[in-house]
C-alpha positions as CSV (number, residue, x, y, z in Angstrom):
1,M,235.2,89.2,237.2
2,Y,233.0,86.6,238.9
3,D,231.3,83.3,238.3
4,L,228.3,83.0,240.6
5,I,227.1,79.5,241.5
6,G,223.8,78.5,243.0
7,D,222.7,76.0,245.7
8,I,224.9,72.9,245.8
9,H,223.4,70.8,248.6
10,G,226.2,68.2,248.7
11,H,226.4,67.6,244.9
12,V,230.1,67.8,244.6
13,Q,230.4,65.9,241.3
14,E,228.2,68.4,239.6
15,L,230.2,71.2,241.2
16,R,233.5,69.8,239.9
17,Q,232.0,69.5,236.4
18,L,230.7,73.0,236.5
19,L,234.0,74.4,237.7
20,Q,235.9,72.6,235.0
21,K,233.4,73.8,232.4
22,L,234.2,77.4,233.6
23,S,237.9,76.6,233.1
24,Y,238.9,76.4,236.8
25,T,241.7,73.8,237.4
26,E,242.6,72.1,240.7
27,Q,245.9,73.2,242.1
28,D,247.1,71.9,245.4
29,G,243.6,71.0,246.5
30,C,242.0,74.3,245.4
31,F,240.1,75.1,242.2
32,R,241.4,78.3,240.7
33,H,241.1,80.4,237.6
34,P,243.9,82.7,236.4
35,N,241.8,85.9,236.5
36,R,238.3,85.1,237.9
37,Q,236.7,84.2,241.2
38,V,233.7,82.2,242.1
39,I,230.9,83.6,244.4
40,Y,228.9,80.9,246.1
41,L,225.3,81.7,247.0
42,G,225.0,79.4,250.0
43,D,223.3,76.1,250.8
44,F,226.3,73.8,250.6
45,I,224.8,71.2,253.0
46,D,221.8,68.9,253.5
47,R,220.0,66.6,251.1
48,G,222.9,65.6,248.8
49,P,225.3,62.6,248.7
50,H,228.7,64.3,249.2
51,I,228.2,67.1,251.8
52,R,231.6,66.7,253.4
53,E,233.5,66.8,250.0
54,T,231.4,69.8,249.0
55,L,232.4,71.7,252.2
56,Q,236.0,70.8,251.7
57,L,236.1,72.1,248.1
58,V,234.2,75.3,248.8
59,R,236.1,76.2,252.0
60,A,239.4,75.5,250.3
61,M,238.5,78.0,247.5
62,V,237.3,80.6,249.9
63,E,240.3,80.4,252.2
64,G,242.6,80.2,249.3
65,G,241.3,83.4,247.8
66,A,239.7,81.7,244.8
67,A,236.1,82.3,245.9
68,L,233.8,84.3,248.0
69,A,230.6,82.9,249.6
70,V,227.5,84.1,251.4
71,M,225.5,82.2,254.0
72,G,222.5,80.2,253.0
73,N,219.5,79.4,255.1
74,H,220.7,75.8,255.5
75,E,224.0,77.0,257.0
76,Y,222.1,79.4,259.3
77,N,219.8,76.6,260.3
78,A,222.7,74.4,261.1
79,I,224.3,77.0,263.3
80,C,221.0,77.4,265.2
81,F,220.5,73.6,265.4
82,H,223.8,73.3,267.3
83,E,223.8,76.5,269.2
84,L,222.7,76.2,272.8
85,H,219.9,78.5,274.0
86,P,220.6,80.3,277.3
87,R,217.1,79.1,278.5
88,G,217.8,75.5,277.6
89,G,217.7,73.4,274.4
90,H,218.9,74.9,271.1
91,L,218.2,78.0,269.0
92,R,216.6,75.7,266.4
93,P,214.5,73.1,268.2
94,H,215.3,69.4,267.6
95,I,211.8,68.5,266.5
96,P,211.3,65.8,263.8
97,R,210.9,68.2,260.9
98,N,214.1,70.1,261.7
99,I,216.0,66.8,262.2
100,F,214.8,65.4,258.9
101,Q,215.9,68.5,257.0
102,H,219.4,68.2,258.5
103,L,219.6,64.3,258.6
104,R,221.9,63.8,255.6
105,T,224.5,66.2,257.1
106,L,224.3,64.6,260.5
107,E,224.8,61.1,259.0
108,E,227.8,62.2,257.0
109,F,229.6,63.6,260.1
110,S,228.4,60.9,262.6
111,S,231.8,59.5,263.6
112,R,233.8,61.0,266.5
113,E,236.4,62.4,264.1
114,G,233.7,63.6,261.7
115,W,231.8,65.3,264.5
116,Q,234.9,67.3,265.4
117,E,235.3,68.3,261.8
118,W,231.6,69.3,261.7
119,Q,232.0,71.6,264.6
120,E,234.8,73.3,262.7
121,Y,232.5,73.8,259.8
122,I,229.8,75.3,262.1
123,A,232.5,77.8,263.2
124,W,233.3,78.5,259.6
125,F,229.7,79.1,258.7
126,K,229.6,81.9,261.3
127,T,232.4,83.7,259.3
128,L,230.2,83.9,256.1
129,P,228.5,87.2,255.4
130,L,224.7,87.4,255.0
131,F,225.1,89.4,251.8
132,L,227.8,90.9,249.5
133,E,227.7,94.3,247.8
134,L,230.6,94.5,245.4
135,P,231.3,97.1,242.6
136,G,228.5,96.5,240.1
137,L,226.6,93.6,241.7
138,R,224.8,92.4,244.7
139,V,224.7,88.8,246.1
140,V,222.3,87.3,248.7
141,H,220.9,83.8,249.3
142,A,217.2,84.6,249.0
143,C,216.1,88.2,249.0
144,W,217.7,91.6,248.6
145,D,215.4,94.1,250.4
146,P,217.3,97.3,250.8
147,R,215.5,97.9,254.1
148,H,216.7,94.7,255.6
149,I,220.2,95.1,254.1
150,A,220.5,98.6,255.7
151,F,219.5,97.2,259.1
152,L,221.9,94.3,258.8
153,R,224.7,96.6,257.6
154,Q,224.2,98.8,260.7
155,A,223.9,95.9,263.2
156,L,226.7,93.8,261.6
157,P,229.3,96.1,260.0
158,D,231.1,93.3,258.3
159,G,227.9,91.4,257.5
160,R,228.7,88.5,259.8
161,L,226.7,87.1,262.7
162,T,227.7,88.0,266.3
163,P,226.6,85.9,269.2
164,E,224.2,88.5,270.4
165,F,222.7,89.1,267.0
166,L,222.4,85.3,266.5
167,L,220.4,84.9,269.7
168,R,218.0,87.7,268.8
169,S,217.6,86.5,265.3
170,A,216.2,83.2,266.6
171,E,213.4,85.0,268.5
172,R,210.3,85.5,266.4
173,G,209.1,89.0,266.2
174,T,212.4,90.8,266.7
175,P,213.9,93.0,263.9
176,E,216.8,90.7,263.8
177,Y,214.5,87.7,263.1
178,E,212.6,89.5,260.4
179,A,215.8,90.7,258.6
180,V,217.5,87.2,258.6
181,E,214.2,85.4,257.8
182,E,213.6,87.4,254.6
183,T,217.2,87.8,253.6
184,L,218.0,84.0,253.9
185,K,214.5,82.5,253.3
186,G,212.6,84.9,251.1
187,K,209.5,87.0,251.4
188,E,206.2,85.3,252.2
189,V,202.5,86.3,252.2
190,T,199.6,84.7,254.0
191,L,197.3,82.7,251.8
192,P,193.6,83.4,251.8
193,V,191.6,81.6,254.5
194,G,191.2,77.9,253.7
195,V,193.9,77.8,251.1
196,Q,197.1,75.8,251.6
197,F,199.7,73.9,249.6
198,H,202.4,71.3,250.4
199,D,206.1,72.2,250.1
200,K,208.8,70.0,248.6
201,D,209.1,68.0,251.9
202,G,205.4,67.4,252.1
203,N,204.7,70.0,254.9
204,P,201.4,71.9,254.6
205,R,201.9,75.6,254.2
206,T,199.5,78.6,254.7
207,K,202.1,81.1,253.6
208,M,203.6,81.4,250.1
209,R,207.0,82.7,249.0
210,T,206.7,85.5,246.4
211,R,208.6,86.7,243.4
212,W,210.0,89.8,245.1
213,W,211.7,90.9,241.9
214,T,208.3,91.2,240.2
215,D,205.8,94.1,240.6
216,P,202.6,92.5,242.2
217,R,200.5,95.3,240.8
218,A,201.0,93.9,237.3
219,C,200.7,90.2,238.1
220,T,198.3,87.4,238.4
221,Y,198.9,85.0,241.4
222,R,200.6,82.6,238.9
223,D,203.2,85.2,238.2
224,Y,203.6,86.3,241.8
225,Y,203.6,83.1,243.9
226,L,206.5,80.7,243.7
227,E,204.1,77.7,243.6
228,P,200.9,77.4,241.5
229,I,197.6,77.3,243.3
230,E,194.9,76.4,240.8
231,S,192.1,78.3,242.5
232,L,194.1,81.5,242.4
233,N,196.4,81.2,239.4
234,A,194.5,83.3,236.9
235,L,193.4,86.0,239.3
236,P,195.1,89.4,239.6
237,V,197.0,89.9,242.8
238,E,194.8,91.6,245.4
239,I,197.1,94.5,246.3
240,D,195.0,95.7,249.3
241,A,195.6,92.3,251.0
242,L,199.4,92.6,250.8
243,A,201.2,94.0,253.8
244,D,204.0,95.1,251.6
245,V,203.9,95.8,247.8
246,W,207.6,96.5,247.5
247,H,209.6,94.8,244.7
248,Y,213.2,95.1,243.5
249,Q,213.5,97.7,240.8
250,E,217.0,98.9,241.0
251,S,219.5,98.7,238.1
252,V,222.3,97.0,240.1
253,P,222.2,93.3,239.2
254,V,221.3,91.0,242.1
255,F,222.2,87.3,242.2
256,F,220.5,84.8,244.5
257,G,219.6,81.1,244.9
258,H,217.2,79.4,247.2
259,Y,214.0,79.0,245.2
260,W,214.2,75.5,243.7
261,L,213.4,76.6,240.2
262,R,212.8,74.1,237.5
263,G,213.1,73.9,233.7
264,T,215.5,75.8,231.5
265,P,217.6,78.3,233.4
266,Q,216.6,81.9,232.5
267,L,216.8,85.5,233.7
268,L,214.1,86.9,235.9
269,G,214.6,90.3,234.5
270,L,217.5,92.6,233.2
271,H,218.8,93.0,236.8
272,A,217.8,89.8,238.7
273,V,218.6,86.1,238.3
274,C,218.1,83.1,240.5
275,L,220.7,80.4,240.2
276,D,219.0,77.6,242.1
277,Y,217.7,75.0,239.6
278,S,217.1,72.1,242.0
279,V,220.2,70.1,241.6
280,A,219.2,68.2,244.8
281,K,215.9,67.2,243.1
282,G,217.3,66.0,239.7
283,G,217.8,69.5,238.3
284,E,220.9,71.3,237.2
285,L,223.7,73.1,239.0
286,V,223.8,76.6,237.4
287,A,226.3,79.5,237.3
288,Y,226.3,82.9,235.8
289,R,229.5,84.1,234.2
290,W,229.5,87.9,234.9
291,H,231.8,90.2,233.0
292,G,230.7,93.5,234.7
293,E,227.5,94.1,232.6
294,Q,224.7,96.0,234.3
295,E,222.0,94.4,232.2
296,L,222.2,90.6,232.5
297,K,222.3,88.3,229.5
298,T,220.9,84.9,228.9
299,E,224.2,83.7,227.5
300,G,225.8,84.3,230.9
301,L,223.9,81.2,232.3
302,I,225.9,78.0,232.3
303,S,224.9,74.6,233.6
304,A,227.0,71.6,234.6
C-alpha cells in the first residue's frame, strides 16, 4: 500500500512531520514504514528553505526501497537548465525568468562541493520516470492524458528520459515537447483576445491551465479554469472554442500535484485527487493514504 505525497519545494521540516504522522521512522538515514511505501509526486526543488535536505531525504528513501517518485516539472526544468544544447547555450535558456524560478536551488548548491553534489542530483533526476502505472492506481505530476501516456510509453519503455528524447522534448512543436509539456505542466487553453491574468510569480499569461479531470461541457469557466477571471467566471465554457474537449473519466484512481491549490484539501472526484496545497506559499504539505480502494475517500487525505 502507498502513501502519496505532493509537491515539497524544499520544505523538509513539513515533510519530516508528515512522514512521522504517517508512522514512518528514520532508520540509518532513511524513513521507513514496516509495510507501506511513499510515492512522491515530484517538485522537490526550488522556492523552499531546505532544498538540499529535501533531496537527501527523498533520494535516500527511493534508493533504499522505501519510496517511489515521479519527475516534476521543476526537476525537468533543472535538467534542461543545465543540459547543453548542440547548437549552443542550454536546453532551457538562462533568461531572467528561468533563473529566478531556479534561484533558491542555485544558491543552496553554490559552493564548489555543493555544485558537484548538485550535478549528481541532476543525474538522479534523469532516472525518475515521467509517470507510474501500478496495480490499481496511476501517478503523474500534472496530467494523465492516455494519449500522451501511450506515446511516452512507446518512446520511453521504462518511462525515463533518454538523451535523444530530452533534446526533442525541448523543441516546441515536436510530439515529444507536447507530451512532456502537458504531462509535467498540465493542459492549457488560449484565453479570449484581450483577456489575461498574472501567475503566482507575477508573469502575465494569455493561456490558462484547465481542470482536465472535469467535463468542460458541464462547466462554467469558474469550474474549468484553475484561476478565476471575473469577466468569464459565470459563463458556460464555449465548447466550440476548445481544441480538445477530453477529460479524465476512467475508474482507475489518478494522483497528481502541481496546481498550487488552496484551502482545505479535498477530492476532485471519486477517481482523481491533487495533492499540491501550496506548502511553498504558506499552505500545507498533503498526502493521501491509499489502501487499494478504487473510489477515493476524503478521510484518506492527511496534512502535516
